[in-house]
Steps between C-alpha positions, in 0.01 A plus 500: 500500500124446500477618140762247391329217686159591358637529147670156530176345623304664219748378242516141629130462575384475135773244423388268776142503376612442139731214591207301633349501149812394312567141403794354314452233235793303363412483131800279415379247754147508354635444150717209612243328725161561337359237265478738210850633568640147508322417174640810334850418618466138388374597152775757455766255616382237250505756217840636603650151524368406155621820339845483659532134404428600140757778529765267634438254213525779244818633664650153491423474127649844441814402688533183291455703182761750617746218567420353158567834330827539691609153393440594134715810522805341336293298250281777356621792299519826688194648328290186565613497862401865542158427347448214745604720791265779391209257466578363843526842665166601344344182636643572845367857488153375405515244780599766756220731385249214519627402844469857626144529365398167651642587842329840479168333418541259793575788736203697367272200553635454852441866583146489360405190698645641821323832438170315459562312824588823678174658380308206644693522828437874511126458449491237777692729734269792424197280568657374822587850623139622477 
């Protein structure tokens, strides 16, 4: 019985001394509340809004063009109609590729800016912990 009690005390003793040195930092909170974090979020939101506004305008034009091509189906010959449809599908594919690249670039920029902020936060925390 004494051996069990001693072994429990020996196991728990190091954890109690370590727990006094631990501190928890809410990084999400720091990103949302800090001046630099707010600026990063604001800049990214402005860029995202502009890009998605451009996307919605382009999608609207593509939809109008699609409706226009559909309305010409009975007027054009079959071969001309197929050519129009192929041109349109190529344009849509290019648009989707461009959209994917742009969104990827925005996400990459977001990740880089947050990583830079996290490095700064980390250096501040290291300095503070000394």
